[in-house]
C-alpha positions in Angstrom: -170.5 -43.5 -92.8 -173.2 -41.1 -94.1 -174.9 -43.9 -96.0 -175.0 -46.1 -92.9 -176.3 -43.2 -90.8 -179.1 -42.5 -93.3 -180.0 -46.2 -93.3 -180.2 -46.1 -89.5 -182.4 -43.1 -89.6 -184.8 -44.7 -92.0 -184.8 -47.9 -90.0 -185.4 -45.9 -86.8 -188.2 -44.0 -88.3 -189.9 -47.2 -89.4 -189.4 -48.7 -85.9 -190.8 -45.6 -84.3 -193.9 -45.8 -86.5 -194.3 -49.5 -85.7 -194.0 -48.8 -81.9 -196.4 -45.9 -82.1 -199.0 -48.0 -83.9 -198.6 -50.9 -81.5 -198.7 -48.7 -78.4 -201.8 -46.9 -79.6 -203.6 -49.8 -81.1 -206.7 -49.6 -78.9 -206.8 -45.9 -78.1 -209.6 -44.2 -76.2 -211.8 -42.1 -78.6 -210.8 -38.8 -76.9 -207.1 -39.6 -77.5 -207.4 -40.2 -81.2 -206.8 -36.5 -82.2 -203.8 -36.3 -79.9 -202.2 -39.4 -81.3 -202.8 -38.3 -84.8 -201.3 -34.9 -84.1 -198.2 -36.6 -82.4 -197.8 -38.9 -85.4 -198.1 -36.2 -88.1 -195.7 -33.8 -86.4 -193.1 -36.4 -85.4 -193.1 -38.2 -88.7 -193.0 -34.9 -90.7 -189.7 -34.1 -89.0 -188.4 -37.6 -89.6 -189.2 -37.5 -93.3 -187.8 -34.0 -93.5 -184.6 -35.2 -91.9 -184.2 -38.1 -94.3 -184.9 -35.8 -97.3 -182.5 -33.1 -96.0 -179.8 -35.7 -95.6 -180.3 -36.9 -99.1 -180.2 -33.3 -100.4 -177.5 -31.9 -98.1 -175.2 -34.9 -97.2 -172.4 -32.7 -95.8 -174.7 -30.7 -93.5 -176.1 -31.6 -90.1 -179.5 -30.2 -90.9 -180.8 -33.6 -91.8 -179.6 -35.0 -88.5 -181.2 -32.1 -86.6 -184.6 -32.6 -88.3 -184.5 -36.3 -87.4 -183.5 -35.6 -83.8 -186.4 -33.3 -83.4 -188.8 -35.9 -84.8 -187.4 -38.6 -82.5 -187.4 -36.5 -79.4 -191.0 -35.5 -80.2 -192.5 -38.9 -81.0 -190.4 -41.4 -79.0 -191.3 -40.2 -75.5 -195.0 -40.5 -76.3 -194.3 -44.1 -77.5 -192.4 -45.0 -74.4 -195.0 -43.8 -71.9 -197.6 -46.0 -73.7 -195.5 -49.2 -73.6 -196.7 -50.2 -70.0 -193.1 -50.8 -69.0 -191.6 -49.1 -65.9 -188.2 -48.3 -67.4 -189.7 -47.1 -70.8 -192.4 -45.1 -69.0 -189.8 -43.4 -66.7 -187.5 -42.6 -69.6 -190.4 -41.3 -71.7 -191.5 -38.9 -69.0 -187.9 -37.7 -68.4 -187.4 -37.0 -72.1 -190.7 -35.2 -72.6 -190.3 -31.6 -73.9 -186.6 -31.9 -74.8 -187.5 -31.6 -78.5 -187.9 -27.9 -77.8 -184.1 -27.6 -77.2 -183.6 -29.6 -80.5 -185.9 -27.1 -82.3 -183.8 -24.2 -80.9 -180.7 -26.0 -82.1 -182.2 -26.4 -85.6 -183.1 -22.7 -85.7 -179.7 -21.5 -84.6 -177.9 -23.8 -87.1 -180.1 -22.8 -90.1 -179.3 -22.6 -93.0 -175.7 -24.0 -92.9 -176.1 -26.6 -90.2 -173.4 -25.0 -88.1 -173.5 -22.8 -85.0 -171.8 -19.5 -85.5 -170.6 -18.7 -82.0 -169.6 -20.2 -78.7 -172.3 -18.2 -77.1 -175.0 -19.9 -79.2 -173.5 -23.2 -78.3 -173.6 -22.3 -74.6 -177.3 -21.2 -74.9 -178.1 -24.6 -76.5 -176.3 -26.5 -73.8 -178.2 -24.6 -71.2 -181.5 -25.3 -73.0 -180.9 -29.0 -73.2 -179.7 -29.2 -69.6 -182.6 -27.1 -68.3 -185.2 -29.3 -70.0 -183.5 -32.5 -68.8 -183.0 -31.2 -65.3 -186.6 -30.0 -64.9 -188.0 -33.3 -66.2 -185.8 -35.4 -63.8 -186.5 -33.2 -60.9 -190.2 -33.3 -61.5 -190.1 -37.1 -61.9 -188.7 -37.4 -58.3 -191.9 -35.9 -56.9 -194.5 -36.9 -59.5 -196.8 -39.8 -58.6 -198.8 -41.3 -61.6 -201.9 -41.1 -59.4 -201.7 -37.2 -59.8 -202.9 -37.6 -63.4 -205.6 -40.1 -62.6 -203.6 -43.3 -63.3 -204.9 -46.4 -61.7 -203.0 -49.4 -60.5 -202.4 -50.6 -64.0 -200.1 -47.7 -64.7 -196.3 -48.5 -64.6 -194.6 -47.2 -61.4 -192.3 -44.2 -61.6 -188.8 -45.5 -61.0 -187.4 -42.0 -60.1 -190.1 -41.2 -57.5 -188.5 -40.3 -54.2 -191.6 -38.7 -52.5 -195.0 -37.7 -53.8 -195.4 -34.0 -53.4 -197.6 -31.6 -55.4 -196.0 -28.7 -53.6 -192.5 -29.6 -54.9 -194.0 -30.1 -58.4 -195.6 -26.7 -58.4 -192.3 -25.1 -57.2 -190.3 -26.8 -60.0 -192.9 -25.7 -62.6 -192.9 -22.1 -61.3 -189.1 -21.9 -61.3 -189.0 -23.4 -64.9 -191.2 -20.7 -66.5 -188.8 -17.7 -66.2 -185.8 -19.7 -67.2 -187.6 -21.1 -70.3 -188.8 -17.6 -71.2 -185.3 -16.2 -70.9 -183.7 -19.0 -73.0 -186.5 -18.7 -75.6 -186.0 -14.9 -75.8 -182.2 -15.3 -76.2 -182.7 -17.9 -79.0 -185.0 -15.5 -80.9 -182.6 -12.6 -80.5 -179.7 -14.8 -81.8 -181.8 -15.7 -84.9 -182.6 -12.1 -85.6 -179.0 -11.0 -85.0 -177.7 -13.7 -87.3 -180.2 -12.7 -90.0 -179.2 -9.0 -89.8 -175.5 -9.9 -90.1 -176.1 -12.4 -92.9 -175.7 -11.4 -96.6 -176.8 -12.8 -99.9 -178.2 -16.3 -100.1 -178.0 -17.0 -96.4 -179.9 -13.8 -95.5 -182.7 -14.7 -97.9 -182.7 -18.3 -96.7 -183.3 -17.1 -93.1 -186.4 -14.9 -94.0 -188.9 -17.8 -93.6 -187.2 -18.7 -90.2 -187.9 -15.1 -89.0 -191.6 -15.9 -89.3 -191.5 -19.6 -88.2 -189.3 -19.1 -85.0 -191.7 -16.8 -83.1 -194.6 -19.1 -83.9 -192.7 -22.2 -82.6 -191.6 -20.2 -79.5 -195.2 -19.2 -78.9 -196.3 -22.9 -79.2 -193.7 -24.0 -76.6 -194.8 -21.3 -74.2 -198.5 -22.0 -74.6 -198.1 -25.8 -74.2 -195.9 -25.3 -71.1 -196.8 -24.9 -67.5 -197.7 -21.2 -67.7 -201.0 -21.8 -69.4 -203.6 -24.5 -68.9 -205.8 -25.3 -71.9 -207.8 -28.4 -72.6 -206.0 -31.6 -73.6 -207.3 -31.3 -77.2 -205.8 -27.8 -77.6 -202.6 -28.4 -75.7 -201.6 -31.8 -77.2 -203.4 -31.9 -80.5 -204.1 -28.5 -82.0 -201.2 -26.2 -80.8 -198.5 -28.8 -81.7 -199.5 -28.6 -85.4 -197.7 -25.2 -85.4 -194.5 -27.2 -85.3 -195.2 -28.4 -88.9 -193.7 -25.0 -89.9 -190.3 -26.7 -89.2 -190.5 -29.2 -92.1 -192.1 -26.4 -94.1 -188.8 -24.6 -93.8 -187.1 -27.5 -95.7 -189.8 -27.4 -98.3 -189.4 -23.7 -98.8 -185.7 -24.0 -99.2 -186.1 -26.8 -101.8 -188.6 -24.8 -103.8 -186.3 -21.7 -103.7 -183.3 -23.7 -105.0 -185.3 -25.1 -107.9 -186.7 -21.7 -108.7 -183.3 -20.2 -108.7 -182.1 -22.9 -111.1 -184.9 -22.0 -113.6 -184.3 -18.3 -113.1 -180.6 -18.8 -114.1 -181.6 -20.2 -117.4 -184.1 -17.5 -118.1 -181.5 -14.8 -117.1 -178.9 -16.1 -119.5 -181.5 -16.3 -122.3 -182.8 -12.8 -121.7 -179.2 -11.3 -121.4 -178.5 -9.2 -124.4 -175.7 -10.6 -126.7 -172.2 -9.4 -125.7 -173.4 -8.0 -122.4 -170.6 -6.6 -120.2 -169.3 -8.6 -117.2 -171.0 -6.2 -114.9 -174.4 -6.9 -116.4 -173.7 -10.6 -116.4 -172.9 -10.5 -112.7 -176.1 -8.5 -112.0 -178.2 -11.0 -113.9 -176.7 -14.0 -112.1 -177.0 -12.3 -108.7 -180.7 -11.5 -109.3 -181.5 -15.0 -110.5 -179.6 -16.7 -107.8 -180.9 -14.5 -105.0 -177.3 -13.7 -103.8 -176.7 -10.0 -103.9 -173.1 -10.5 -102.7 -172.2 -12.6 -105.8 -168.9 -11.5 -107.3 -167.5 -12.2 -110.8 -163.8 -11.7 -110.7 -161.1 -11.9 -113.4 -157.5 -12.7 -113.2 -155.3 -9.6 -113.6 -152.6 -9.6 -116.3 -149.5 -11.4 -115.2 -151.5 -13.5 -112.7 -151.3 -10.9 -109.9 -154.6 -11.7 -108.1 -158.2 -11.0 -109.3 -160.4 -8.0 -109.7 -164.2 -8.2 -109.6 -166.5 -6.2 -111.9 -166.5 -3.2 -109.6 -162.7 -3.1 -109.5 -162.4 -4.5 -106.0 -159.5 -7.0 -105.4 -160.5 -10.6 -104.7 -158.3 -13.3 -103.1 -159.6 -16.4 -104.9 -157.2 -18.6 -102.9 -158.2 -17.4 -99.4 -161.8 -15.9 -99.6 -163.2 -13.9 -96.8 -165.0 -15.5 -93.9 -168.5 -16.7 -95.0 -167.5 -16.7 -98.7 -166.7 -19.5 -101.2 -165.1 -19.6 -104.6 -165.8 -21.7 -107.7 -163.7 -21.4 -110.9 -165.4 -20.7 -114.3 -164.4 -23.1 -117.0 -162.7 -21.8 -120.2 -162.5 -18.3 -118.9 -158.8 -17.7 -118.4 -158.9 -17.8 -114.6 -162.2 -16.1 -113.9 -164.0 -17.1 -110.7 -167.3 -16.7 -108.9 -167.3 -15.7 -105.3 -170.5 -16.5 -103.5 -172.1 -16.8 -100.1 -171.0 -19.9 -98.2 -174.7 -20.9 -97.6 -174.8 -21.9 -101.3 -172.3 -24.7 -100.6 -175.3 -26.8 -99.6 -176.5 -26.4 -103.2 -173.5 -27.7 -105.2 -175.7 -28.4 -108.3 -176.9 -24.8 -108.2 -173.4 -23.5 -107.9 -172.2 -25.7 -110.8 -175.2 -24.4 -112.9 -174.3 -20.8 -112.1 -170.7 -21.4 -113.0 -171.7 -23.1 -116.3 -174.1 -20.3 -117.1 -171.3 -17.7 -116.5 -168.9 -19.7 -118.6 -171.4 -19.9 -121.5 -172.2 -16.2 -121.2 -168.5 -15.2 -121.1 -167.7 -17.4 -124.1 -170.6 -15.9 -126.0 -169.4 -12.4 -125.1 -165.9 -13.3 -126.2 -167.1 -14.6 -129.5 -169.3 -11.5 -129.9 -166.3 -9.3 -129.1 -164.2 -11.1 -131.7 -166.9 -10.7 -134.3 -167.3 -7.0 -133.4 -163.5 -6.5 -133.6 -163.5 -8.1 -137.0 -166.4 -6.0 -138.1 -164.6 -2.8 -136.9 -161.5 -3.9 -138.8 -163.6 -4.3 -142.0 -165.1 -0.9 -141.4 -161.8 0.7 -140.8 -160.3 -1.1 -143.9 -163.2 0.1 -146.0 -162.8 3.7 -144.7 -159.1 3.6 -145.5 -159.9 2.4 -149.0 -162.4 5.2 -149.6 -160.0 7.8 -148.1 -157.2 6.5 -150.3 -159.5 6.7 -153.3 -160.5 10.2 -152.4 -156.8 11.2 -152.0 -156.0 9.7 -155.4 -159.0 11.5 -156.9 -157.7 14.8 -155.6 -154.2 14.0 -156.9 -155.6 13.2 -160.4 -157.7 16.3 -160.4 -154.7 18.5 -159.5 -152.5 16.7 -162.1 -155.1 17.3 -164.8 -155.6 20.9 -163.7 -151.9 21.7 -163.4 -150.8 19.6 -166.4 -153.0 18.6 -169.3 -155.6 21.3 -168.6 -153.1 24.1 -168.6 -151.5 22.9 -171.7 -154.8 22.8 -173.5 -155.4 26.4 -172.4 -152.0 27.4 -173.7 -152.7 25.5 -177.0 -156.0 27.2 -177.4 -154.4 30.6 -177.0 -151.6 29.7 -179.5 -154.2 28.5 -182.0 -156.1 31.8 -181.6 -153.0 33.8 -182.3 -152.1 31.6 -185.3 -155.6 31.9 -186.7 -155.5 35.8 -186.5 -152.2 35.9 -188.5 -153.2 33.3 -191.1 -156.6 34.8 -191.7 -155.2 37.6 -193.9 -152.5 35.6 -195.7 -154.4 32.3 -196.3 -158.1 32.3 -195.4 -158.3 28.5 -196.0 -155.4 28.0 -193.4 -157.2 30.3 -191.0 -160.4 28.3 -191.3 -158.4 25.1 -190.6 -156.8 26.7 -187.5 -160.2 27.9 -186.3 -161.5 24.3 -186.5 -158.4 23.1 -184.5 -159.0 25.8 -181.9 -162.6 24.8 -181.5 -161.6 21.2 -181.0 -159.1 22.3 -178.4 -161.7 24.3 -176.5 -164.1 21.3 -176.5 -161.3 19.0 -175.3 -160.6 21.5 -172.5 -164.3 21.6 -171.5 -164.5 17.7 -171.5 -161.2 17.6 -169.5 -162.7 20.0 -166.9 -165.8 17.9 -166.6 -163.7 14.8 -166.2 -161.6 16.5 -163.5 -164.8 17.7 -161.8 -166.2 14.1 -161.8 -163.0 12.7 -160.4 -162.9 15.2 -157.6 -164.4 18.7 -157.8 -161.9 21.4 -157.1 -164.6 23.7 -155.8 -165.2 21.3 -153.0 -161.6 21.5 -151.9 -161.6 25.2 -152.3 -165.0 26.4 -150.9 -166.4 23.3 -149.0 -169.9 22.0 -149.3 -171.6 25.4 -149.7 -169.9 26.2 -153.0 -169.7 22.6 -154.3 -173.5 22.0 -153.8 -174.3 25.3 -155.4 -172.2 24.3 -158.4 -174.0 20.9 -158.6 -177.4 22.6 -158.5 -176.5 25.1 -161.2 -175.4 22.3 -163.6 -178.5 20.2 -162.9 -180.9 20.0 -165.8 -183.8 19.7 -163.3 -184.9 22.8 -161.4 -183.4 22.3 -158.0 -183.7 24.3 -154.8 -181.2 24.4 -151.9 -183.2 24.5 -148.7 -180.2 24.4 -146.3 -176.5 23.9 -146.3 -174.4 24.5 -143.2 -171.5 26.9 -143.3 -168.0 25.9 -142.3 -165.8 23.0 -143.2 -166.0 19.4 -142.3 -163.5 16.5 -142.5 -162.5 15.8 -146.1 -164.1 12.3 -146.1 -167.4 13.7 -144.7 -167.5 16.5 -147.3 -166.7 14.1 -150.2 -169.4 11.7 -149.0 -172.0 14.4 -148.7 -171.1 15.8 -152.1 -171.3 12.5 -154.0 -174.6 11.7 -152.3 -176.1 14.9 -153.7 -174.3 14.5 -157.1 -175.5 10.9 -157.6 -179.0 11.8 -156.4 -179.4 14.7 -158.8 -178.0 12.6 -161.6 -180.7 9.9 -160.9 -183.3 12.7 -160.8 -182.2 13.8 -164.3 -182.0 10.3 -165.7 -184.9 8.4 -164.2 -187.3 10.4 -162.1 -189.1 12.4 -164.7 -189.4 15.1 -162.1 -190.3 18.8 -162.4 -188.2 19.8 -159.4 -185.9 18.7 -156.7 -184.8 19.9 -153.3 -181.4 19.6 -151.5 -181.1 20.0 -147.7 -178.1 19.4 -145.6 -178.4 19.9 -141.8 -175.9 19.6 -139.0 -176.9 17.9 -135.8 -174.7 17.1 -132.8 -172.4 14.3 -133.9 -173.9 13.8 -137.4 -174.6 15.4 -140.8 -178.0 14.7 -142.4 -178.1 15.0 -146.2 -181.5 14.8 -147.9 -182.4 15.0 -151.6 -186.0 14.7 -152.7 -188.0 15.1 -155.9 -191.6 15.0 -157.2 -190.9 12.4 -159.8 -192.3 8.9 -160.6 -190.7 7.2 -157.6 -190.0 3.5 -157.5 -186.3 3.7 -156.9 -184.6 1.0 -154.9 -181.1 1.1 -153.3 -180.5 -2.5 -154.4 -181.9 -2.0 -157.9 -178.9 -0.2 -159.5 -175.1 -0.1 -159.0 -175.2 3.7 -158.5 -177.3 3.7 -155.3 -175.8 0.5 -154.1 -172.3 2.0 -154.5 -173.5 5.2 -152.8 -174.8 3.2 -149.8 -171.4 1.4 -149.6 -169.7 4.8 -149.6 -171.9 6.2 -146.9 -171.4 3.0 -144.8 -167.6 3.4 -145.2 -167.7 6.4 -142.9 -170.2 4.7 -140.5 -173.3 6.3 -142.0 -176.6 4.9 -143.2 -178.3 5.6 -146.6 -182.1 5.4 -146.7 -184.3 5.5 -149.8 -188.0 6.2 -149.6 -189.5 6.0 -153.1 -193.1 4.8 -153.3 -194.4 4.4 -156.9 -195.9 7.7 -158.0 -194.9 9.5 -154.8 -191.5 10.9 -155.7 -188.1 9.9 -154.2 -186.5 10.9 -150.9 -182.9 9.9 -150.4 -181.4 10.5 -146.9 -177.9 9.9 -145.8 -177.2 10.0 -142.1 -173.4 10.5 -141.7 -171.5 10.6 -138.4 -169.7 13.9 -138.1 -167.4 14.5 -135.1 
C-alpha cells in the first residue's frame, strides 16, 4: 500500500509539472517570476514529500508535505487551463495550502496530532478556507480582475457584487488571524511540553512557523502589495517548510556520527551512568534512559536508580532491547521511532560499550585476584620469617649462648690443671661465639626482631648503624603501621643500603620516610656513581615486586654520575 501510494505521488508530481509547463508555455513576461516562484515552492514540497516518505515510511509527514505541494501548485495550474470547470475548481481551492501548512506544523515531528483540540482547529482552518473561497466565487466576476471574453466563465457565480466580495474579505481577516494565532500557540505549547529528541526537533519549527504565518497574512486580503511581491517574492518564505525536512535529515546523520565518536572517546570500563550520558549527548535526547534488569527479573532500574517498566513505557516513550546485555534496555523519546536506523545504531553502540566494560571488569577482577594472591604470599612469607626468627632466637640461639657460657666455665677450670686443654676449650668457645654472631645475623636477615619490637624507628636506626657507608636519617615517622607495611619499608631501606655499600661507591647516603594521608613514602639516596636500573638486577626487581604486592610503586632515579635515588610509594591506610 505504501509503495503504491509513493508511486502515485511520484506520478502525480510528474503530471503536475507537465500540466504546469503546458499551461504556462507562452507566459507574459511580467508573469515569468510568478510562475517560477510557484513552480519552485510547489515542487520543493512535492520532492520533500517523496523524500520524507522514503525516509519515514510509517509517518504521515511525507503525505503532508506532498499535500501542501499539490494544494499550492495545482490551483495555479487549473486556473490556466482555459476550462470552466478547472478554472472554477482552481479558484475555489486557492489558499487552502495554508491549512495544510498548519497541519504539517502541528503534526511535526511525529506526523500525528497530539490532541482533539488541535484536530478541531485544523478542521476549522480547512473549512474556513474552503468556505471563504466558495462564498467569494459566488460573487466574483472574472471581469473584476481585467479578464476579457476569452477567460472561462465562473460556474459558481450567482451575482456580480464587489460589495459582497469586500464584506467576505473583511470577515475573513479576523477569523484567519485568530486561527493562525491559535496554531502558533499550539506549536509553542507542544515544544514546551516536549522532551528529548522531539523538543530539539521542534526548535527549527519555532523559527519557521512565525515566518510562514507572516507570509500567509501579508499575501492575504489585509495588505495590498504589487503582484511581484505578493505572488513571487513573499511565497519564497514557504521554502522554509522543505528546509525543515533537510534540517531533520542533517541532524539525524550528525547524531549517527556523534554516536561513533562518543563511544571511541569513552574511557575504557566507563560506568553505565557515564555511558548513558555520552549516548544522550551524542543522540540529542536528554531523556534517554539506560536500564538494567534487577536480580530475579523483578523489573528494571535505570542508572539513576529509578524504576522503569520496559513492557509498558510511559506515554511518549519507546523501548529497545540491548543485545547481549542480560536484559538491559534503552528507553528513548518516541520521536526517535522515525529514525529506526539511529535507534539500532544507539543500541549497538550501547551493547558494544557494555560488553567492553564487562570484559574490562573481568580483567580488573582477575588483576585484583592476582594482587590479593601476591599480597597473601608476601604476608605468608613474612609470617614464616617471623616464625623462623623466633624459633632461632628461642631455640638454637639460646642453646649457643648456654654452650658459650659452659665452655667459658670449663676453660676456667681446665686452665690450671691442663693448660693445653684450656687452650682447646678457649678455641671451642670462640667458635661458639662466632656461630652465635652468624646465627643472629641470619635471624636478623630473615626477619629483624627489632622491627617487631620497636617498629620502623628502631629498625631503621639499627640498619643505619650497621651500614658501612655513612648514612643520615632525615625523617622516620613515630608510631606503628601494619606489619606488611613496616616489613616492606624496612626491606626497601635494607636492600637500598646494601646496594649503596656494594655498587654505588658513595661517600654518604640519606634515608627519609614520610607519612602522607593514605600512603607512606620511603626514600633512600646516595652520592655515588649512579647508573642503577630496577630491571638490571634481581635485588631491585624483587624489591619492586614486593612493593607492588602491597599496592605500591617503586621508582629508581639513577643517572650515570649523578647518584641514585630510590623511592617507594606504599599505600598505608
